[in-house]
C-alpha positions as CSV (number, residue, x, y, z in Angstrom):
1,M,69.0,168.1,79.7
2,F,68.5,164.3,79.4
3,N,71.2,162.3,77.8
4,S,69.5,160.8,74.7
5,T,71.4,157.5,74.9
6,V,70.6,157.0,78.5
7,D,67.0,158.1,78.1
8,A,66.6,155.6,75.2
9,E,67.8,152.8,77.4
10,K,65.5,153.9,80.3
11,L,62.5,154.1,78.0
12,K,63.3,150.7,76.5
13,T,63.5,149.2,80.0
14,L,60.2,150.8,81.0
15,I,58.5,149.5,77.9
16,E,59.9,146.0,78.6
17,I,58.7,146.0,82.2
18,N,55.3,147.4,81.3
19,T,54.9,144.5,78.8
20,L,55.8,142.0,81.5
21,I,53.3,143.6,83.9
22,N,50.5,143.5,81.2
23,S,51.2,139.9,80.2
24,D,51.8,138.5,83.8
25,V,48.8,139.4,86.0
26,Q,50.2,137.2,88.8
27,G,53.1,139.7,89.4
28,G,55.2,138.3,92.2
29,R,58.7,138.6,93.5
30,T,60.5,137.8,90.3
31,L,58.9,140.7,88.5
32,L,59.5,143.0,91.4
33,T,63.2,142.0,91.5
34,R,63.4,142.7,87.7
35,I,62.0,146.2,88.4
36,L,64.4,146.9,91.3
37,E,67.4,145.6,89.3
38,S,66.5,148.0,86.4
39,A,66.0,150.9,88.7
40,T,69.3,150.3,90.4
41,R,71.2,150.0,87.2
42,L,69.6,153.1,85.6
43,T,70.2,155.3,88.6
44,D,73.8,154.1,88.9
45,G,73.2,152.8,92.4
46,E,75.4,150.3,94.3
47,S,72.7,148.6,96.3
48,S,68.9,148.8,96.6
49,S,66.0,147.6,98.6
50,L,62.2,147.3,98.2
51,L,60.4,147.6,101.5
52,L,56.7,146.9,102.0
53,V,54.5,148.5,104.7
54,D,52.9,146.1,107.2
55,N,49.8,148.0,108.4
56,E,49.1,145.6,111.2
57,N,52.2,146.5,113.2
58,N,53.1,149.7,111.5
59,N,56.5,148.4,110.3
60,L,58.4,148.2,107.1
61,Y,60.0,144.9,106.1
62,F,62.6,144.2,103.4
63,E,60.8,142.2,100.7
64,I,63.8,142.4,98.2
65,A,67.4,143.6,98.9
66,L,70.0,143.7,96.2
67,G,73.7,144.2,96.6
68,P,76.6,142.5,98.4
69,K,74.8,142.7,101.8
70,G,71.3,141.9,100.5
71,P,70.7,138.7,102.5
72,D,71.9,140.4,105.7
73,V,69.6,143.4,105.2
74,K,66.5,141.3,104.9
75,R,66.9,140.3,108.6
76,F,65.9,143.8,109.7
77,T,62.6,145.7,109.9
78,L,61.9,149.4,110.4
79,H,59.3,151.2,112.4
80,M,57.2,153.7,110.5
81,G,59.1,157.0,110.5
82,E,62.4,155.3,111.3
83,G,65.3,156.0,109.0
84,I,65.1,157.5,105.5
85,A,62.8,154.8,104.2
86,G,60.6,155.0,107.3
87,W,60.3,158.8,106.8
88,V,59.4,158.5,103.1
89,A,56.7,155.9,104.0
90,Q,55.3,158.0,106.8
91,N,55.3,161.2,104.8
92,N,54.5,159.6,101.4
93,T,57.2,161.8,99.9
94,S,60.3,161.2,97.8
95,L,63.7,162.1,99.3
96,I,67.3,162.6,98.1
97,V,70.0,162.5,100.8
98,N,73.5,162.9,99.3
99,D,75.3,163.2,102.7
100,V,73.6,160.8,105.2
101,D,75.9,161.8,108.1
102,R,74.4,165.3,108.0
103,D,70.8,164.2,108.0
104,K,69.1,163.5,111.3
105,R,66.6,161.2,109.6
106,Y,69.3,158.7,108.7
107,Y,69.3,155.5,110.8
108,S,72.8,154.1,110.8
109,D,72.1,151.0,112.9
110,I,71.6,148.6,110.0
111,S,74.6,149.9,108.0
112,E,76.9,149.5,111.0
113,K,75.6,146.0,111.9
114,I,76.1,144.6,108.4
115,G,79.3,146.5,107.8
116,Y,78.2,148.4,104.7
117,P,79.2,152.1,104.5
118,T,76.4,154.3,103.3
119,D,77.0,157.8,101.9
120,S,73.9,158.7,99.9
121,I,70.3,157.4,99.6
122,L,67.6,158.0,97.1
123,A,64.1,156.8,98.3
124,V,60.6,157.1,96.8
125,P,57.2,155.8,97.9
126,M,55.2,153.1,96.1
127,R,51.6,154.2,95.9
128,I,48.2,152.5,95.3
129,K,45.4,155.1,95.0
130,D,47.7,157.7,96.6
131,K,48.4,155.5,99.6
132,C,52.0,154.5,100.4
133,I,52.3,150.7,100.4
134,G,56.1,150.6,100.4
135,V,59.4,152.3,99.5
136,I,62.2,151.8,97.0
137,E,65.5,153.0,98.1
138,I,68.8,153.2,96.2
139,I,72.0,153.2,98.2
140,N,75.2,155.0,97.2
141,K,75.5,156.6,93.7
142,K,78.5,155.0,91.9
143,K,81.7,156.9,91.3
144,N,81.1,159.0,94.5
145,S,78.7,161.2,92.6
146,S,75.4,162.6,93.9
147,F,71.8,161.5,93.1
148,T,69.9,164.1,91.0
149,N,66.3,165.1,90.5
150,E,66.4,163.3,87.2
151,D,67.3,160.1,89.1
152,L,64.4,160.7,91.5
153,Q,61.9,161.3,88.6
154,W,62.9,158.0,86.9
155,L,62.8,156.1,90.2
156,E,59.3,157.4,90.9
157,I,58.3,155.9,87.5
158,F,59.8,152.5,88.5
159,A,58.1,152.8,91.9
160,G,54.8,153.2,90.0
161,Q,55.5,150.0,88.1
162,A,56.3,148.1,91.3
163,A,53.1,149.3,92.9
164,L,51.1,148.1,89.9
165,T,52.9,144.7,90.1
166,I,52.0,144.4,93.8
167,Q,48.4,145.4,93.1
168,N,48.1,142.8,90.3
169,A,49.6,140.1,92.6
170,K,47.1,141.0,95.4
171,E,44.1,140.9,93.0
172,Y,45.3,137.6,91.5
173,Q,45.7,136.1,95.0
174,K,42.3,137.3,96.0
175,V,40.8,135.6,93.0
176,Q,42.9,132.5,93.7
177,N,41.6,132.4,97.3
178,E,38.0,132.6,96.0
179,V,38.8,129.7,93.7
180,Y,40.2,127.6,96.5
181,A,37.1,128.2,98.5
182,L,34.9,127.2,95.6
183,Q,36.9,124.1,95.0
184,D,35.9,122.7,98.4
185,Q,32.2,123.0,97.3
186,L,32.5,121.8,93.7
187,Q,32.4,118.2,92.7
188,Q,35.9,116.7,92.2
189,G,37.2,116.8,88.7
190,R,35.7,120.1,87.8
191,G,37.5,123.4,87.5
192,F,40.4,122.1,85.5
193,H,41.7,123.7,82.3
194,T,40.8,122.2,78.9
195,F,43.9,120.4,77.5
196,I,44.7,121.4,73.9
197,G,47.7,120.0,72.0
198,S,48.2,117.4,69.3
199,S,51.8,118.0,68.3
200,P,54.1,115.0,68.5
201,Q,56.1,116.7,71.3
202,I,53.0,117.3,73.4
203,T,51.5,113.9,72.7
204,E,54.7,112.3,73.9
205,K,54.7,114.4,77.0
206,L,51.1,113.6,77.8
207,E,51.9,109.8,77.6
208,V,54.8,110.3,80.0
209,A,52.5,112.3,82.3
210,K,50.0,109.4,82.4
211,R,52.8,106.9,83.3
212,V,54.2,109.3,86.0
213,A,50.7,109.7,87.4
214,G,50.6,106.2,88.8
215,T,53.3,106.8,91.3
216,D,53.5,108.9,94.4
217,S,57.0,110.3,93.6
218,S,57.6,114.0,93.5
219,V,57.6,115.6,90.0
220,L,59.5,118.7,89.1
221,I,58.0,120.3,86.0
222,L,60.4,122.6,84.1
223,G,59.7,125.0,81.3
224,E,59.5,128.6,80.2
225,S,56.8,130.9,81.7
226,G,53.4,130.4,79.9
227,S,54.4,127.0,78.4
228,G,51.6,125.0,80.2
229,K,53.3,123.6,83.3
230,E,50.1,123.9,85.4
231,L,48.1,122.0,82.8
232,F,50.5,119.1,82.9
233,A,50.3,119.1,86.7
234,E,46.5,118.9,86.4
235,Q,46.9,116.0,83.9
236,I,49.2,114.1,86.3
237,H,46.6,114.5,89.1
238,L,43.6,113.6,86.9
239,H,45.3,110.4,85.8
240,S,46.5,109.4,89.3
241,P,44.8,107.3,92.0
242,R,44.3,110.6,93.9
243,K,42.1,112.1,91.2
244,E,39.0,112.1,93.5
245,A,40.9,114.0,96.2
246,P,41.8,117.7,96.3
247,F,44.2,119.3,93.8
248,I,45.5,122.4,95.6
249,R,47.5,125.1,93.7
250,V,50.0,127.4,95.4
251,N,51.8,130.2,93.4
252,C,54.9,130.7,95.5
253,A,55.8,133.9,93.6
254,A,52.5,135.6,94.2
255,L,52.8,135.6,98.0
256,P,55.0,137.9,100.1
257,E,57.7,136.0,102.0
258,H,56.3,136.7,105.4
259,L,52.9,135.2,104.5
260,L,54.1,132.2,102.5
261,E,54.8,130.0,105.5
262,S,51.3,130.5,106.9
263,E,49.7,129.9,103.5
264,L,51.6,126.6,103.1
265,F,51.4,125.2,106.6
266,G,48.7,127.2,108.4
267,H,48.8,128.9,111.7
268,V,47.2,128.8,115.1
269,K,45.3,131.6,116.8
270,G,47.6,134.1,118.3
271,A,50.7,133.0,116.3
272,F,51.1,136.6,115.1
273,T,49.2,139.9,115.2
274,D,46.6,139.1,112.6
275,A,46.1,135.5,113.6
276,H,42.6,135.8,115.0
277,R,41.7,132.1,114.5
278,D,43.3,128.8,113.5
279,R,43.8,128.4,109.8
280,L,44.5,125.4,107.7
281,G,47.4,125.6,105.3
282,R,47.5,124.4,101.7
283,F,49.2,121.2,102.7
284,E,46.3,120.2,105.0
285,M,43.8,121.3,102.4
286,A,45.5,118.9,100.0
287,N,45.5,115.9,102.4
288,S,45.0,112.6,100.5
289,G,45.4,114.5,97.2
290,T,47.9,116.6,95.3
291,I,49.6,119.9,96.0
292,F,51.0,121.9,93.1
293,L,53.8,124.3,94.0
294,D,54.1,126.7,91.1
295,E,57.3,128.8,90.9
296,V,58.9,126.7,93.6
297,G,62.2,128.4,92.8
298,E,60.8,131.6,94.5
299,I,60.5,129.9,97.9
300,P,63.0,131.7,100.2
301,L,65.8,129.7,101.8
302,S,64.3,130.3,105.3
303,L,61.3,128.1,104.3
304,Q,63.1,125.5,102.2
305,A,64.1,123.4,105.2
306,K,60.5,123.2,106.4
307,L,59.3,122.3,102.9
308,L,62.0,119.6,102.7
309,R,60.7,118.1,106.0
310,A,57.1,118.2,104.7
311,I,58.1,116.3,101.6
312,Q,60.4,113.8,103.2
313,Y,58.5,113.0,106.4
314,K,55.0,114.2,105.5
315,S,55.0,116.3,108.6
316,F,55.2,120.0,109.4
317,Q,54.4,122.5,112.2
318,R,51.8,125.2,111.9
319,V,53.1,128.7,112.6
320,G,52.9,129.1,116.3
321,E,52.5,125.4,117.1
322,S,55.1,123.0,118.6
323,E,53.4,119.7,117.8
324,P,53.8,118.3,114.3
325,S,50.9,117.6,111.9
326,Y,50.9,114.8,109.4
327,V,49.5,114.7,105.8
328,D,49.4,112.3,102.9
329,V,50.1,114.5,99.9
330,R,51.6,114.0,96.5
331,I,54.0,116.9,95.6
332,L,54.1,118.4,92.1
333,A,56.4,121.5,91.6
334,A,57.1,123.7,88.7
335,T,59.6,126.5,87.9
336,N,60.8,128.5,84.9
337,K,64.2,129.1,86.5
338,D,67.4,127.2,85.8
339,I,67.0,125.4,89.1
340,E,70.4,123.7,88.9
341,Q,72.1,127.1,88.6
342,E,70.1,128.3,91.6
343,V,71.5,125.4,93.5
344,E,75.0,126.3,92.4
345,N,74.4,129.9,93.4
346,G,73.3,128.9,96.9
347,N,69.7,130.2,96.4
348,F,68.1,126.7,96.5
349,R,68.9,123.8,98.8
350,R,70.6,120.9,97.1
351,D,68.8,118.3,99.2
352,L,65.4,119.9,98.5
353,Y,66.2,119.9,94.7
354,Y,66.9,116.2,94.8
355,R,63.7,115.5,96.7
356,L,61.6,117.4,94.2
357,N,63.5,116.2,91.1
358,V,62.7,112.5,91.5
359,L,60.8,112.6,88.2
360,P,61.9,115.6,86.1
361,F,59.5,116.7,83.4
362,Y,60.3,119.3,80.8
363,I,57.6,121.2,78.8
364,P,58.9,122.4,75.4
365,P,58.2,126.1,74.5
366,L,55.5,126.8,71.9
367,R,58.1,127.8,69.3
368,E,59.3,124.2,69.4
369,R,55.8,122.7,68.8
370,P,54.3,124.9,66.0
371,D,51.7,122.2,65.2
372,D,49.8,123.2,68.3
373,I,49.5,126.9,67.3
374,S,46.6,126.4,65.0
375,D,44.5,124.3,67.4
376,L,45.3,126.6,70.4
377,S,44.4,129.7,68.3
378,E,41.0,128.2,67.3
379,F,40.3,127.2,70.9
380,F,41.0,130.7,72.2
381,L,39.0,132.3,69.4
382,K,35.9,130.3,70.2
383,K,36.3,130.9,73.9
384,T,36.6,134.7,73.4
385,N,33.6,134.6,71.0
386,R,31.5,133.2,73.8
387,E,32.8,135.6,76.4
388,T,32.4,138.7,74.2
389,N,29.3,137.6,72.2
390,K,31.1,138.1,68.9
391,Q,30.9,136.0,65.8
392,V,34.5,135.9,64.5
393,R,34.8,132.8,62.3
394,G,38.5,132.3,62.0
395,F,41.8,133.7,60.8
396,S,42.8,134.9,57.4
397,S,45.7,133.1,55.7
398,E,48.0,136.0,56.4
399,A,47.0,136.1,60.0
400,M,47.6,132.4,60.5
401,D,50.9,132.7,58.6
402,L,52.0,135.3,61.1
403,L,50.9,133.2,64.0
404,L,52.9,130.3,62.7
405,S,56.0,132.2,62.0
406,Y,56.1,134.3,65.3
407,N,58.6,133.2,67.9
408,W,56.2,133.3,71.0
409,P,58.6,134.3,73.8
410,G,55.5,134.3,76.1
411,N,54.4,130.9,74.9
412,V,50.8,129.8,75.2
413,R,49.9,132.6,77.6
414,E,51.0,135.2,75.1
415,L,49.2,133.4,72.3
416,Q,46.0,133.5,74.3
417,N,46.4,137.3,75.0
418,V,47.1,138.0,71.3
419,V,44.0,136.0,70.1
420,E,41.7,137.5,72.7
421,R,42.8,141.0,71.7
422,A,42.4,140.3,68.0
423,V,38.9,139.0,68.5
424,V,38.0,142.2,70.4
425,L,39.6,144.5,67.8
426,S,38.4,142.6,64.7
427,K,35.7,144.4,62.6
428,E,35.3,141.5,60.2
429,V,34.3,137.9,60.3
430,Y,38.0,136.8,59.9
431,I,40.9,138.1,61.9
432,K,43.5,139.9,59.7
433,A,47.2,140.1,60.3
434,D,46.9,143.7,61.4
435,D,44.4,142.7,64.2
436,L,47.1,140.6,65.9
437,L,49.3,143.6,66.6
438,L,52.4,141.4,66.3
439,R,55.7,142.6,65.1
440,S,57.3,141.0,62.1
441,P,58.9,137.5,62.5
442,G,62.3,137.7,64.2
443,S,61.4,140.6,66.4
444,H,61.9,138.3,69.5
445,T,65.0,136.5,68.5
446,N,67.4,138.6,70.5
447,G,68.5,140.5,67.4
448,A,69.2,137.5,65.2
449,D,67.5,137.5,61.8
450,Y,65.7,134.5,60.5
451,D,67.9,132.5,58.1
452,E,66.7,130.7,55.0
453,T,66.1,127.5,56.9
454,Q,63.8,129.2,59.4
455,L,61.9,130.9,56.6
456,K,61.4,127.5,54.9
457,D,60.2,126.0,58.1
458,A,57.7,128.8,58.5
459,V,56.4,128.4,55.0
460,N,56.0,124.6,55.4
461,Q,54.1,125.1,58.6
462,F,51.7,127.4,56.8
463,K,51.3,124.9,53.9
464,K,50.6,122.1,56.4
465,H,48.0,124.1,58.2
466,F,46.3,125.3,55.0
467,I,46.2,121.9,53.3
468,R,45.1,120.1,56.4
469,N,42.1,122.5,56.7
470,V,41.1,121.9,53.1
471,L,41.3,118.2,53.5
472,K,39.3,118.3,56.7
473,K,36.6,120.4,55.1
474,H,36.3,117.8,52.3
475,S,36.2,114.7,54.6
476,W,39.9,113.9,53.7
477,N,39.0,113.2,50.1
478,Q,42.2,114.1,48.2
479,T,40.5,114.2,44.8
480,K,38.1,116.9,45.9
481,A,40.7,118.7,47.9
482,S,43.2,118.8,45.0
483,K,40.5,120.5,42.8
484,V,39.9,123.2,45.4
485,L,43.6,123.7,45.8
486,G,44.1,123.8,42.0
487,I,46.8,121.2,42.0
488,Q,47.2,117.6,40.7
489,R,46.1,114.9,43.1
490,T,49.5,113.2,42.8
491,Y,51.2,116.4,43.9
492,L,48.8,116.7,46.8
493,S,49.6,113.2,47.9
494,K,53.3,114.0,47.7
495,L,52.7,117.1,49.9
496,V,50.7,115.2,52.4
497,K,53.6,112.7,52.8
498,E,56.3,115.3,52.8
499,L,54.6,117.5,55.4
500,D,53.4,114.6,57.5
501,I,49.8,115.6,57.3
502,K,47.7,113.1,59.3
503,E,43.9,112.8,59.7
């Protein structure tokens, strides 16, 4: 029998992770780490690893390793069939071993070298279309207890989530690579996102971006996931003297650690098994232009020294090459992590942080700039109308009220997903509140209820949006607008002033 309290926690975790997978098609190491952390906690494991299969050399490498010896474990690789994880990968079958010393498949070499006693292992394959692409293994059940079939069943579900994340990341990177190839053929200046935002906070940030653009100093763009960091990187480039040169994007979280160095700096023929020809890295592709390192906090420590040299001296070495190459590149980087805390924790080099953080740039989350919600919603609605050949005209007052009062933990990316879904689901010319499929206000406030001040702010935002639309429709003639609204003109003027409604 399942314990109802534990099962509820597991189900909640699975729903949360599935939501993240659906909202973040880029996937990446951060999401995989979140999945592995959850699997370890909910199976009561002491340590855990996520290994990926390298089909070129028939090995397994440790992509993520959690626990006190995690960094040490990542130095090792396994041959297919070697150890418990190797056996699981080779046979594409889950395995529980509660006494490793009595199992001939157990490979003790790693445990002995890092000084970490291992008593029990739970390991399951990660599959894409029934093919094993990797293994998740949990080491040592806490309290000296044994792993159960229930643990195995839950871990298999987490392994399925991890596999989906990896598949998303691969598909995203495939599309990104196609975009990079097209960028070389397209006229410079095309292929950038449309910039939408008129709130005072965003207007101020855009002015700062234009001033920053005139320099060659590195810029570190900070902000929550989905808040628009890449758009501001584009704006800095487009207002810079380098605007006619390439703008090259690199999502550091979407690339496996063993491929990231080659992607950034390139490689020469024969540098490794799959290096059949010389390949330019992203730094060389961005020569004379700008390189944007998104999720720079995900770059492993082993690569950070090489990145620091590329920033500081404009030089680097391709993988497999001894001679340095030189480039003239402007560095823009972004992260949603608390990078200063990462430095304190020893996960990010202090000297690299200082080199990147010459001009820090913070993007406020969408909930702090509600004035942008209306414009962004209209933009995404029109865009989805074109793509789906629908004729949705706008939002009902109840729907816009809900959009304005929602907390938007996923920021602009979440807003885009919500609007696109609503356009597809809507059966009428105006989107209704039910079409948005949003929970009631306060559902994303970590359990804290909205107080009276928050409710007043939400109502004022709705009033501002509604009155502004009426004024706009009547060419900002307050006399005509007041008649439509059914209020005195003097009262309308007072509201315009109080709510700071501008043409």
